[in-house]
C-alpha positions as a Markdown table, in Angstrom:
| # | Residue | x | y | z |
|---|---|---|---|---|
| 1 | Met | -5.5 | 31.6 | -14.6 |
| 2 | Lys | -3.7 | 30.1 | -11.8 |
| 3 | Pro | -0.1 | 29.3 | -11.9 |
| 4 | Phe | 0.7 | 25.4 | -12.0 |
| 5 | Leu | 1.7 | 23.9 | -8.4 |
| 6 | Asp | 1.4 | 27.0 | -6.5 |
| 7 | Asp | 0.8 | 26.9 | -2.7 |
| 8 | Asn | -3.2 | 26.5 | -3.4 |
| 9 | Phe | -2.8 | 23.6 | -5.8 |
| 10 | Leu | -5.6 | 21.4 | -6.2 |
| 11 | Leu | -7.3 | 23.9 | -4.0 |
| 12 | Lys | -10.3 | 25.7 | -5.9 |
| 13 | Asn | -11.9 | 28.2 | -3.5 |
| 14 | Lys | -11.1 | 30.0 | -0.1 |
| 15 | Thr | -12.5 | 27.8 | 2.0 |
| 16 | Ala | -10.3 | 24.9 | 1.0 |
| 17 | Glu | -7.4 | 26.7 | 1.4 |
| 18 | Gln | -8.3 | 27.6 | 5.0 |
| 19 | Leu | -8.9 | 23.8 | 5.5 |
| 20 | Tyr | -5.4 | 22.7 | 4.1 |
| 21 | His | -3.3 | 25.1 | 5.3 |
| 22 | Glu | -4.7 | 25.6 | 8.9 |
| 23 | Tyr | -5.8 | 22.1 | 9.5 |
| 24 | Ala | -4.2 | 19.5 | 7.2 |
| 25 | Lys | -0.9 | 20.5 | 5.9 |
| 26 | His | 1.4 | 20.5 | 8.9 |
| 27 | Leu | 0.0 | 17.0 | 10.3 |
| 28 | Pro | 2.6 | 14.3 | 10.7 |
| 29 | Ile | 2.4 | 11.2 | 8.4 |
| 30 | Ile | 1.4 | 7.4 | 9.3 |
| 31 | Asp | 1.8 | 5.4 | 6.5 |
| 32 | Tyr | 0.4 | 2.5 | 7.4 |
| 33 | His | 1.1 | 0.4 | 4.0 |
| 34 | Asn | 4.2 | 0.6 | 2.0 |
| 35 | His | 6.7 | -1.7 | 0.4 |
| 36 | Leu | 9.9 | 0.4 | 1.4 |
| 37 | Leu | 12.9 | -2.0 | 1.9 |
| 38 | Pro | 14.1 | -2.4 | 5.7 |
| 39 | Asp | 17.4 | -2.9 | 5.0 |
| 40 | Gln | 17.7 | 0.7 | 3.3 |
| 41 | Met | 16.4 | 2.6 | 6.4 |
| 42 | Ala | 18.5 | 0.1 | 8.3 |
| 43 | Ser | 21.7 | 1.2 | 6.6 |
| 44 | Asp | 20.4 | 4.7 | 6.3 |
| 45 | Leu | 21.2 | 4.5 | 2.7 |
| 46 | Val | 22.5 | 7.3 | 0.6 |
| 47 | Phe | 21.5 | 7.4 | -3.2 |
| 48 | Glu | 24.1 | 8.0 | -5.5 |
| 49 | Asn | 21.8 | 9.8 | -7.9 |
| 50 | Ile | 18.1 | 11.0 | -8.2 |
| 51 | Thr | 17.9 | 8.1 | -10.9 |
| 52 | Gln | 18.2 | 5.7 | -8.2 |
| 53 | Ala | 15.7 | 7.1 | -5.7 |
| 54 | Trp | 13.4 | 7.8 | -8.4 |
| 55 | Leu | 13.4 | 5.1 | -11.1 |
| 56 | Tyr | 14.7 | 1.9 | -9.7 |
| 57 | Gly | 11.8 | -0.3 | -9.1 |
| 58 | Asp | 9.2 | 2.1 | -10.1 |
| 59 | His | 6.7 | 0.4 | -12.3 |
| 60 | Tyr | 4.6 | 3.3 | -12.7 |
| 61 | Lys | 7.2 | 5.2 | -14.3 |
| 62 | Trp | 8.5 | 2.1 | -16.5 |
| 63 | Arg | 4.7 | 1.6 | -17.7 |
| 64 | Ala | 4.7 | 5.3 | -18.8 |
| 65 | Met | 8.0 | 5.1 | -20.7 |
| 66 | Arg | 7.3 | 1.9 | -22.3 |
| 67 | Thr | 4.2 | 3.5 | -23.6 |
| 68 | His | 6.1 | 6.4 | -24.7 |
| 69 | Gly | 8.1 | 4.3 | -27.2 |
| 70 | Val | 11.3 | 3.9 | -24.7 |
| 71 | Asp | 13.2 | 0.6 | -25.1 |
| 72 | Glu | 13.2 | -1.5 | -21.9 |
| 73 | Ser | 17.0 | -1.3 | -21.6 |
| 74 | Tyr | 16.1 | 2.6 | -20.0 |
| 75 | Cys | 13.8 | 1.0 | -17.9 |
| 76 | Thr | 15.1 | -2.0 | -16.1 |
| 77 | Gly | 18.0 | -2.6 | -18.3 |
| 78 | Asn | 21.7 | -1.7 | -18.6 |
| 79 | Lys | 21.7 | 1.9 | -19.8 |
| 80 | Ser | 23.4 | 4.4 | -17.7 |
| 81 | Asp | 21.5 | 6.1 | -14.7 |
| 82 | Phe | 21.6 | 9.6 | -16.5 |
| 83 | Glu | 20.7 | 7.8 | -19.7 |
| 84 | Lys | 17.4 | 6.4 | -17.8 |
| 85 | Phe | 17.0 | 9.9 | -16.5 |
| 86 | Glu | 17.0 | 11.4 | -19.7 |
| 87 | Lys | 14.6 | 9.1 | -21.1 |
| 88 | Trp | 12.1 | 9.8 | -18.0 |
| 89 | Ser | 12.5 | 13.3 | -18.9 |
| 90 | Glu | 11.6 | 12.8 | -22.3 |
| 91 | Thr | 8.6 | 11.0 | -21.5 |
| 92 | Val | 7.3 | 13.4 | -18.4 |
| 93 | Pro | 5.9 | 16.2 | -21.0 |
| 94 | Tyr | 3.7 | 13.6 | -22.4 |
| 95 | Thr | 2.3 | 12.5 | -19.2 |
| 96 | Leu | 0.1 | 15.4 | -18.8 |
| 97 | Arg | -3.1 | 14.5 | -17.2 |
| 98 | Asn | -1.6 | 11.3 | -15.9 |
| 99 | Pro | -0.9 | 11.8 | -12.0 |
| 100 | Leu | 2.6 | 11.2 | -12.7 |
| 101 | Tyr | 3.1 | 14.5 | -14.0 |
| 102 | His | 1.7 | 15.9 | -10.7 |
| 103 | Trp | 4.0 | 13.6 | -8.4 |
| 104 | Thr | 7.0 | 14.3 | -10.7 |
| 105 | His | 6.9 | 17.9 | -9.9 |
| 106 | Leu | 5.4 | 17.7 | -6.4 |
| 107 | Glu | 8.5 | 15.5 | -5.3 |
| 108 | Leu | 11.1 | 18.0 | -7.5 |
| 109 | Gln | 9.7 | 20.8 | -5.3 |
| 110 | Arg | 9.1 | 19.3 | -2.0 |
| 111 | Tyr | 12.4 | 17.3 | -1.6 |
| 112 | Phe | 14.9 | 19.4 | -3.7 |
| 113 | Gly | 13.2 | 23.1 | -4.0 |
| 114 | Ile | 13.1 | 22.7 | -7.8 |
| 115 | Ser | 10.2 | 24.2 | -9.5 |
| 116 | Lys | 11.5 | 23.8 | -12.9 |
| 117 | Leu | 9.2 | 21.7 | -15.0 |
| 118 | Leu | 11.2 | 18.3 | -16.3 |
| 119 | Ser | 12.0 | 18.0 | -19.9 |
| 120 | Pro | 14.5 | 17.2 | -22.4 |
| 121 | Asp | 15.9 | 20.7 | -21.8 |
| 122 | Thr | 16.1 | 20.7 | -18.2 |
| 123 | Ala | 17.1 | 17.2 | -17.6 |
| 124 | Lys | 20.6 | 17.8 | -17.0 |
| 125 | Glu | 20.4 | 20.9 | -15.1 |
| 126 | Ile | 17.7 | 19.0 | -12.9 |
| 127 | Tyr | 19.5 | 15.8 | -12.8 |
| 128 | Glu | 22.8 | 17.6 | -11.5 |
| 129 | Glu | 21.0 | 19.6 | -8.9 |
| 130 | Ala | 18.8 | 16.7 | -7.4 |
| 131 | Ser | 21.9 | 14.4 | -7.8 |
| 132 | His | 24.2 | 16.5 | -5.8 |
| 133 | Lys | 21.8 | 17.2 | -2.8 |
| 134 | Ile | 20.5 | 13.3 | -2.8 |
| 135 | His | 24.0 | 12.1 | -2.6 |
| 136 | Thr | 24.7 | 14.0 | 0.9 |
| 137 | Pro | 24.1 | 12.6 | 4.4 |
| 138 | Glu | 21.0 | 15.1 | 4.7 |
| 139 | Tyr | 19.1 | 13.2 | 2.2 |
| 140 | Ser | 20.1 | 9.6 | 3.6 |
| 141 | Val | 16.5 | 7.6 | 3.5 |
| 142 | Arg | 16.0 | 8.4 | 7.2 |
| 143 | Asn | 16.4 | 11.9 | 6.7 |
| 144 | Leu | 14.1 | 11.7 | 3.8 |
| 145 | Leu | 11.2 | 10.3 | 5.8 |
| 146 | Lys | 11.9 | 12.9 | 8.5 |
| 147 | Lys | 11.9 | 15.6 | 5.7 |
| 148 | Met | 8.3 | 14.6 | 4.9 |
| 149 | Asn | 7.2 | 14.5 | 8.8 |
| 150 | Val | 6.4 | 10.8 | 8.6 |
| 151 | Gln | 6.0 | 9.5 | 12.1 |
| 152 | Thr | 4.9 | 6.1 | 11.6 |
| 153 | Leu | 5.3 | 3.4 | 8.8 |
| 154 | Cys | 4.8 | 0.0 | 8.4 |
| 155 | Thr | 6.5 | -2.3 | 5.8 |
| 156 | Thr | 5.4 | -5.3 | 4.1 |
| 157 | Asp | 7.1 | -8.4 | 5.3 |
| 158 | Asp | 7.1 | -12.3 | 4.4 |
| 159 | Pro | 6.5 | -14.5 | 7.4 |
| 160 | Ile | 10.1 | -16.1 | 6.9 |
| 161 | Asp | 11.6 | -12.7 | 7.6 |
| 162 | Ser | 14.1 | -12.3 | 10.2 |
| 163 | Leu | 13.1 | -8.6 | 10.7 |
| 164 | Glu | 16.8 | -8.1 | 11.6 |
| 165 | Phe | 16.7 | -4.7 | 9.9 |
| 166 | His | 13.5 | -3.7 | 11.9 |
| 167 | Lys | 15.5 | -4.6 | 14.9 |
| 168 | Lys | 18.2 | -2.5 | 14.0 |
| 169 | Ile | 16.4 | 0.5 | 13.1 |
| 170 | Lys | 14.8 | 0.4 | 16.5 |
| 171 | Glu | 18.0 | 0.0 | 18.3 |
| 172 | Asp | 19.3 | 3.0 | 16.6 |
| 173 | Gly | 16.6 | 4.8 | 18.1 |
| 174 | Phe | 15.2 | 6.5 | 14.9 |
| 175 | Glu | 12.6 | 9.0 | 15.6 |
| 176 | Val | 10.1 | 7.3 | 12.8 |
| 177 | Ala | 8.3 | 4.0 | 14.1 |
| 178 | Val | 9.3 | 1.6 | 11.4 |
| 179 | Leu | 7.3 | -1.4 | 12.0 |
| 180 | Pro | 6.8 | -4.7 | 10.1 |
| 181 | Ala | 3.2 | -6.1 | 8.7 |
| 182 | Phe | 2.4 | -9.7 | 8.4 |
| 183 | Arg | 2.1 | -10.8 | 4.6 |
| 184 | Pro | 1.5 | -14.4 | 4.0 |
| 185 | Asp | 0.7 | -14.7 | 0.5 |
| 186 | Lys | 3.4 | -17.0 | -0.2 |
| 187 | Ala | 2.7 | -19.0 | 2.4 |
| 188 | Met | -0.8 | -20.2 | 1.1 |
| 189 | Asn | -0.1 | -19.8 | -2.3 |
| 190 | Val | -0.8 | -23.4 | -3.7 |
| 191 | Asp | -1.1 | -22.7 | -7.1 |
| 192 | Asp | 2.3 | -24.5 | -7.8 |
| 193 | Ala | 3.2 | -27.5 | -5.8 |
| 194 | His | 7.0 | -27.0 | -6.3 |
| 195 | Ser | 7.0 | -23.3 | -5.4 |
| 196 | Phe | 5.0 | -24.1 | -2.5 |
| 197 | Asn | 7.0 | -26.9 | -1.1 |
| 198 | Thr | 10.1 | -24.9 | -1.6 |
| 199 | Tyr | 8.8 | -22.5 | 0.6 |
| 200 | Leu | 7.6 | -24.6 | 3.0 |
| 201 | Asp | 11.5 | -25.9 | 3.5 |
| 202 | Lys | 12.4 | -22.3 | 4.2 |
| 203 | Leu | 10.0 | -22.3 | 6.8 |
| 204 | Ser | 11.0 | -25.3 | 8.2 |
| 205 | Ser | 14.4 | -23.8 | 8.5 |
| 206 | Val | 13.8 | -20.6 | 10.1 |
| 207 | Thr | 11.3 | -22.1 | 12.6 |
| 208 | Asn | 13.2 | -25.2 | 13.3 |
| 209 | Val | 10.0 | -27.0 | 12.8 |
| 210 | Ser | 9.9 | -29.8 | 10.3 |
| 211 | Val | 7.0 | -29.3 | 8.3 |
| 212 | Ile | 5.7 | -32.6 | 7.2 |
| 213 | Thr | 2.0 | -32.5 | 8.3 |
| 214 | Phe | -0.8 | -29.8 | 8.2 |
| 215 | Glu | -0.3 | -29.5 | 12.0 |
| 216 | Asp | 3.4 | -28.7 | 11.7 |
| 217 | Tyr | 2.8 | -26.3 | 8.9 |
| 218 | Ile | 0.1 | -24.3 | 11.2 |
| 219 | Lys | 2.5 | -24.5 | 14.3 |
| 220 | Ala | 5.6 | -23.3 | 11.9 |
| 221 | Leu | 3.3 | -20.2 | 10.7 |
| 222 | Lys | 2.0 | -19.6 | 14.0 |
| 223 | Ser | 5.4 | -19.2 | 15.7 |
| 224 | Arg | 6.1 | -16.7 | 12.8 |
| 225 | His | 2.9 | -14.5 | 13.6 |
| 226 | Asp | 3.9 | -14.6 | 17.3 |
| 227 | Phe | 7.5 | -13.7 | 16.5 |
| 228 | Phe | 6.2 | -10.9 | 14.3 |
| 229 | Ala | 3.9 | -9.6 | 17.1 |
| 230 | Ser | 6.9 | -9.8 | 19.3 |
| 231 | Met | 8.6 | -7.4 | 16.9 |
| 232 | Gly | 5.8 | -4.5 | 17.1 |
| 233 | Cys | 3.9 | -6.0 | 14.3 |
| 234 | Ser | -0.1 | -5.2 | 14.6 |
| 235 | Ile | -0.9 | -5.7 | 11.1 |
| 236 | Ser | -1.5 | -8.3 | 8.7 |
| 237 | Asp | -2.0 | -7.8 | 4.7 |
| 238 | His | -3.0 | -10.1 | 2.0 |
| 239 | Gly | -3.0 | -9.2 | -1.9 |
| 240 | Leu | -5.7 | -11.4 | -3.5 |
| 241 | Glu | -7.7 | -11.4 | -6.6 |
| 242 | Asn | -10.7 | -12.1 | -4.5 |
| 243 | Ile | -11.6 | -13.6 | -1.0 |
| 244 | Tyr | -11.6 | -17.0 | -0.7 |
| 245 | Ala | -14.5 | -18.6 | 1.1 |
| 246 | Glu | -15.3 | -22.3 | 0.0 |
| 247 | Asp | -17.0 | -24.7 | 2.5 |
| 248 | Phe | -14.3 | -27.1 | 3.9 |
| 249 | Thr | -13.8 | -29.7 | 6.4 |
| 250 | Gln | -10.5 | -30.0 | 8.3 |
| 251 | Asn | -10.2 | -33.5 | 7.1 |
| 252 | Glu | -10.5 | -32.3 | 3.7 |
| 253 | Ile | -7.5 | -29.6 | 4.3 |
| 254 | Ile | -5.1 | -32.3 | 6.1 |
| 255 | Gln | -5.8 | -34.4 | 2.8 |
| 256 | Ile | -5.1 | -31.4 | 0.6 |
| 257 | Phe | -2.2 | -30.3 | 2.6 |
| 258 | Asn | -0.6 | -34.1 | 2.2 |
| 259 | Lys | -1.3 | -34.2 | -1.4 |
| 260 | Ile | 0.6 | -31.0 | -2.1 |
| 261 | Arg | 3.4 | -31.5 | 0.5 |
| 262 | Gly | 3.8 | -34.8 | -1.5 |
| 263 | Gly | 4.5 | -32.8 | -4.8 |
| 264 | Asn | 1.0 | -33.3 | -6.3 |
| 265 | Glu | -0.8 | -30.3 | -7.9 |
| 266 | Leu | -4.5 | -29.5 | -6.7 |
| 267 | Thr | -7.5 | -29.2 | -8.7 |
| 268 | Leu | -8.8 | -25.9 | -8.6 |
| 269 | Leu | -11.6 | -26.7 | -5.8 |
| 270 | Glu | -9.0 | -28.1 | -3.7 |
| 271 | Asn | -6.7 | -24.9 | -4.2 |
| 272 | Trp | -9.7 | -22.6 | -3.2 |
| 273 | Lys | -10.7 | -24.9 | -0.2 |
| 274 | Phe | -7.2 | -24.7 | 1.1 |
| 275 | Lys | -6.7 | -21.0 | 0.6 |
| 276 | Ser | -10.3 | -20.5 | 2.4 |
| 277 | Ala | -9.0 | -22.2 | 5.5 |
| 278 | Met | -5.9 | -20.5 | 5.4 |
| 279 | Leu | -7.4 | -17.2 | 5.4 |
| 280 | Leu | -9.9 | -18.0 | 8.4 |
| 281 | Glu | -6.8 | -19.3 | 10.4 |
| 282 | Phe | -4.8 | -16.0 | 9.9 |
| 283 | Ala | -8.0 | -14.1 | 10.7 |
| 284 | Lys | -8.4 | -15.6 | 13.8 |
| 285 | Trp | -4.9 | -15.4 | 14.8 |
| 286 | Asp | -5.3 | -11.1 | 14.2 |
| 287 | His | -8.2 | -11.0 | 16.2 |
| 288 | Glu | -6.5 | -12.8 | 19.0 |
| 289 | Lys | -3.7 | -10.2 | 19.0 |
| 290 | Gly | -6.0 | -7.3 | 18.5 |
| 291 | Trp | -4.4 | -6.7 | 14.9 |
| 292 | Val | -5.4 | -5.0 | 11.9 |
| 293 | Gln | -6.1 | -7.1 | 8.8 |
| 294 | Gln | -5.8 | -5.6 | 5.3 |
| 295 | Phe | -7.1 | -7.0 | 2.0 |
| 296 | His | -6.1 | -5.7 | -1.3 |
| 297 | Leu | -8.5 | -6.9 | -3.6 |
| 298 | Gly | -8.9 | -6.8 | -7.2 |
| 299 | Ala | -5.7 | -6.8 | -9.4 |
| 300 | Leu | -5.2 | -8.8 | -12.3 |
| 301 | Arg | -1.4 | -9.7 | -12.2 |
| 302 | Asn | 1.6 | -10.8 | -14.5 |
| 303 | Asn | -0.6 | -10.5 | -17.8 |
| 304 | Asn | 2.1 | -10.6 | -19.9 |
| 305 | Thr | 3.7 | -13.9 | -19.6 |
| 306 | Arg | 6.7 | -12.9 | -22.2 |
| 307 | Met | 7.8 | -10.1 | -20.1 |
| 308 | Leu | 7.2 | -11.8 | -16.8 |
| 309 | Ser | 9.7 | -14.2 | -17.8 |
| 310 | Lys | 12.5 | -12.0 | -18.7 |
| 311 | Leu | 11.7 | -9.3 | -15.9 |
| 312 | Gly | 9.9 | -11.4 | -12.9 |
| 313 | Pro | 6.8 | -9.8 | -11.1 |
| 314 | Asp | 6.3 | -6.4 | -9.9 |
| 315 | Thr | 7.8 | -4.8 | -13.0 |
| 316 | Gly | 4.5 | -3.3 | -14.5 |
| 317 | Trp | 2.6 | -5.8 | -16.1 |
| 318 | Asp | -0.6 | -5.7 | -14.1 |
| 319 | Ser | -3.7 | -4.1 | -14.4 |
| 320 | Ile | -7.3 | -3.8 | -13.1 |
| 321 | Gly | -9.4 | -7.2 | -12.6 |
| 322 | Asp | -13.2 | -7.6 | -13.0 |
| 323 | Phe | -13.6 | -10.4 | -10.2 |
| 324 | Ser | -16.5 | -11.4 | -8.3 |
| 325 | Gln | -16.1 | -9.7 | -4.7 |
| 326 | Ala | -19.6 | -9.3 | -2.8 |
| 327 | Arg | -20.6 | -13.1 | -2.2 |
| 328 | Ala | -17.4 | -14.5 | -1.0 |
| 329 | Leu | -16.3 | -11.5 | 0.9 |
| 330 | Ser | -19.6 | -11.4 | 2.9 |
| 331 | Lys | -19.4 | -15.1 | 3.8 |
| 332 | Phe | -15.8 | -14.6 | 4.9 |
| 333 | Leu | -16.9 | -11.6 | 7.1 |
| 334 | Asn | -19.8 | -13.1 | 8.5 |
| 335 | Thr | -18.1 | -16.6 | 9.3 |
| 336 | Leu | -15.6 | -14.8 | 11.5 |
| 337 | Asp | -18.5 | -12.3 | 12.9 |
| 338 | Thr | -20.4 | -15.3 | 14.0 |
| 339 | Thr | -17.7 | -16.4 | 16.3 |
| 340 | Asp | -16.9 | -12.7 | 17.3 |
| 341 | Gln | -13.4 | -13.4 | 15.7 |
| 342 | Leu | -13.7 | -10.4 | 13.4 |
| 343 | Ala | -10.5 | -8.1 | 13.7 |
| 344 | Lys | -10.6 | -4.7 | 12.6 |
| 345 | Thr | -10.7 | -4.7 | 8.4 |
| 346 | Ile | -9.5 | -2.6 | 5.8 |
| 347 | Leu | -10.6 | -3.4 | 2.3 |
| 348 | Tyr | -8.7 | -2.0 | -0.3 |
| 349 | Asn | -10.6 | -2.2 | -3.9 |
| 350 | Leu | -8.9 | -2.1 | -7.4 |
| 351 | Asn | -12.0 | -2.1 | -9.6 |
| 352 | Pro | -14.0 | 1.4 | -9.4 |
| 353 | Ala | -16.8 | -0.5 | -10.5 |
| 354 | Asp | -16.8 | -2.1 | -6.9 |
| 355 | Asn | -16.7 | 0.9 | -5.0 |
| 356 | Glu | -20.4 | 1.1 | -3.9 |
| 357 | Leu | -19.9 | -2.8 | -3.1 |
| 358 | Met | -17.3 | -2.2 | -0.7 |
| 359 | Ala | -18.6 | 0.9 | 0.8 |
| 360 | Thr | -21.8 | -0.9 | 1.7 |
| 361 | Met | -20.1 | -4.2 | 2.6 |
| 362 | Ile | -18.4 | -2.4 | 5.4 |
| 363 | Gly | -21.6 | -1.4 | 7.2 |
| 364 | Asn | -22.5 | -4.9 | 7.6 |
| 365 | Phe | -19.7 | -5.7 | 10.0 |
| 366 | Asn | -19.5 | -2.4 | 11.6 |
| 367 | Asp | -21.0 | -3.1 | 15.3 |
| 368 | Gly | -20.1 | -0.2 | 17.3 |
| 369 | Ser | -17.6 | -2.1 | 18.8 |
| 370 | Ala | -14.6 | 0.5 | 17.6 |
| 371 | Gln | -15.2 | 3.6 | 15.3 |
| 372 | Gly | -14.9 | 2.4 | 11.9 |
| 373 | Lys | -14.0 | -1.0 | 12.8 |
| 374 | Ile | -14.4 | -2.3 | 9.0 |
| 375 | Gln | -12.9 | 0.3 | 6.7 |
| 376 | Phe | -13.2 | 0.8 | 3.0 |
| 377 | Gly | -9.6 | 1.7 | 2.5 |
| 378 | Ser | -8.4 | 4.7 | 0.4 |
| 379 | Gly | -8.0 | 4.3 | -3.6 |
| 380 | Trp | -4.8 | 2.4 | -4.2 |
| 381 | Trp | -2.5 | 1.2 | -7.2 |
| 382 | Phe | -4.1 | 2.4 | -10.2 |
| 383 | Leu | -6.8 | 4.3 | -7.9 |
| 384 | Asp | -4.3 | 6.6 | -6.0 |
| 385 | Gln | -4.9 | 9.6 | -8.1 |
| 386 | Lys | -7.2 | 12.4 | -8.1 |
| 387 | Asp | -10.2 | 10.6 | -9.7 |
| 388 | Gly | -9.9 | 7.4 | -8.4 |
| 389 | Met | -9.5 | 9.1 | -4.5 |
| 390 | Ile | -12.7 | 11.3 | -5.1 |
| 391 | Lys | -14.6 | 8.4 | -6.2 |
| 392 | Gln | -13.7 | 6.4 | -3.1 |
| 393 | Met | -14.1 | 9.2 | -1.0 |
| 394 | Asn | -17.5 | 10.1 | -2.5 |
| 395 | Ala | -18.8 | 6.3 | -2.1 |
| 396 | Leu | -17.6 | 6.3 | 1.3 |
| 397 | Ser | -19.4 | 9.5 | 2.2 |
| 398 | Asn | -22.6 | 8.5 | 0.4 |
| 399 | Met | -22.9 | 5.3 | 2.2 |
| 400 | Gly | -20.8 | 5.2 | 5.3 |
| 401 | Leu | -19.1 | 7.8 | 7.6 |
| 402 | Ile | -16.1 | 9.5 | 6.1 |
| 403 | Ser | -15.6 | 11.2 | 9.3 |
| 404 | Arg | -14.3 | 7.8 | 10.4 |
| 405 | Phe | -11.8 | 7.1 | 7.6 |
| 406 | Val | -8.4 | 6.4 | 8.3 |
| 407 | Gly | -7.3 | 8.2 | 5.3 |
| 408 | Met | -4.3 | 7.7 | 2.8 |
| 409 | Leu | -1.1 | 5.4 | 2.8 |
| 410 | Thr | 1.7 | 5.3 | 0.0 |
| 411 | Asp | 1.7 | 1.8 | -0.8 |
| 412 | Ser | 4.9 | 2.7 | -2.8 |
| 413 | Arg | 8.5 | 1.1 | -3.0 |
| 414 | Ser | 10.0 | 4.5 | -3.4 |
| 415 | Phe | 11.2 | 7.1 | -0.5 |
| 416 | Met | 10.2 | 10.0 | -2.9 |
| 417 | Ser | 6.6 | 9.3 | -2.6 |
| 418 | Tyr | 5.7 | 10.8 | 0.5 |
| 419 | Pro | 4.1 | 13.9 | -1.5 |
| 420 | Arg | 1.2 | 11.6 | -2.3 |
| 421 | His | 0.0 | 12.2 | 1.4 |
| 422 | Glu | -0.1 | 16.0 | 0.4 |
| 423 | Tyr | -1.9 | 15.4 | -2.7 |
| 424 | Phe | -4.7 | 13.2 | -0.8 |
| 425 | Arg | -5.0 | 16.1 | 1.9 |
| 426 | Arg | -5.6 | 18.7 | -1.0 |
| 427 | Ile | -8.4 | 16.7 | -2.5 |
| 428 | Leu | -9.7 | 16.2 | 0.6 |
| 429 | Cys | -9.8 | 19.6 | 1.6 |
| 430 | Asn | -11.1 | 20.7 | -2.0 |
| 431 | Leu | -14.1 | 18.4 | -1.3 |
| 432 | Phe | -15.2 | 19.6 | 1.8 |
| 433 | Gly | -14.5 | 23.1 | 0.7 |
| 434 | Glu | -16.6 | 23.2 | -2.5 |
| 435 | Glu | -19.8 | 21.9 | -0.6 |
| 436 | Ile | -19.2 | 24.3 | 2.0 |
| 437 | Glu | -18.9 | 27.1 | -0.2 |
| 438 | Asn | -21.9 | 25.7 | -2.3 |
| 439 | Gly | -24.0 | 25.6 | 0.7 |
| 440 | Glu | -24.3 | 22.0 | 0.8 |
| 441 | Met | -22.7 | 21.8 | 4.4 |
| 442 | Pro | -22.5 | 24.3 | 7.0 |
| 443 | Asn | -19.8 | 26.9 | 7.3 |
| 444 | Asp | -18.4 | 25.7 | 10.4 |
| 445 | Ile | -14.7 | 25.5 | 9.6 |
| 446 | Lys | -13.5 | 24.5 | 13.2 |
| 447 | Trp | -15.7 | 21.3 | 13.3 |
| 448 | Thr | -15.0 | 20.6 | 9.7 |
| 449 | Gly | -11.2 | 21.0 | 10.6 |
| 450 | Lys | -11.4 | 18.4 | 13.2 |
| 451 | Ile | -13.0 | 16.3 | 10.7 |
| 452 | Ile | -10.1 | 16.9 | 8.2 |
| 453 | Gln | -7.4 | 16.6 | 10.8 |
| 454 | Asp | -8.9 | 13.1 | 12.0 |
| 455 | Ile | -9.0 | 11.8 | 8.3 |
| 456 | Cys | -5.5 | 12.9 | 7.8 |
| 457 | Phe | -4.0 | 11.6 | 11.2 |
| 458 | His | -6.0 | 11.1 | 14.2 |
| 459 | Asn | -8.2 | 8.2 | 13.0 |
| 460 | Ala | -5.4 | 6.0 | 11.7 |
| 461 | Lys | -3.2 | 6.8 | 15.1 |
| 462 | Asn | -6.1 | 5.7 | 17.4 |
| 463 | Tyr | -7.3 | 2.9 | 15.0 |
| 464 | Phe | -3.8 | 1.0 | 14.8 |
| 465 | Asn | -3.0 | 2.4 | 18.3 |
| 466 | Phe | -0.1 | 3.7 | 17.5 |
């Protein structure tokens, strides 16, 4: 029986062990999509205790605690930090076979050198040891990043963000490159007239452009896209249920904009037409600048309206959706490709039933102009666990070239999430190791090791030009 979480965790044979320890383990991390807060990096925040670093904002843990029967006051409520940690410690033993069990103990080991299992019996001891360490300058958020060998990370930023914290981080000479990513979801969300107009008023203020007409709107947004580029941004990102690809005319879009800017709600078709127009506009700007565009597709968000009204979005009430993806996605990519305005693109899929769909879709538009120009992104959100990552990599292997895959990202709000890159690398090495030992691939460790290193680091570095 193998010990839990030893040096060869998830590595089931000698070849997998060799691939991981000799080729993958020591590579730097490029985390090209996450939700870390730039202000915390700018101030080089030192957390007061492990709860603040671990449980604040982590809806993965909150969902598990709620399922275990823990009252909301211990998740997002007003209980003390130690009381919240106690409830998480009570929950952890019941997360067996959930990736949270692995992540929790990987993080305790990698950041704090704590090998004990977290439970009610060890809660106080672990809380005190981890909190004592994390409340020192050596465990500031910048040092946490350096501790995990992070080389480059890209945050997720709204077009109206000032990026003042990115500027400070760069001026400080921080060794880790912290770059913004352009996320214009709110800028094209016309689901509610009042919210959209409130956003446009803010856009007007930030850009000094009076947004009255559609032309004003485009001018203001384009100025923000240009500003992001001047701040080192080379990535955009969109979080959508599915791609919008309705037919429209320019006159229709102008009329739709005038309607909603006047405070009137749109019909469903008008909504989709407007979003279709804006996705194409953003995509053309990205291509013009040589950016990479990312699309996170398939989340069914804010299912529990009672809890949404109490706690707001991104608090753990989202799930996998079953949206139709293929036809609109094909139309969108083809429209851009027809005029040679299709930027490098990463497609992230949240419904595993669509894995093969995505793996074959990327092949339609990989035209030889760049290695892996259109990517099937790593398993994300509910799929960034062992089974989800294996299914994504198997689909990509079977129908594309996993050798050109840009690898893992955290998609996390926590500075404690970087062992997920290790988790991915171990799973990747085990996939290759098992097939080598089964005789399904040649026993060429040097070449296979190169492929492993490319997937873990070099492909992303070259793809994003970091």
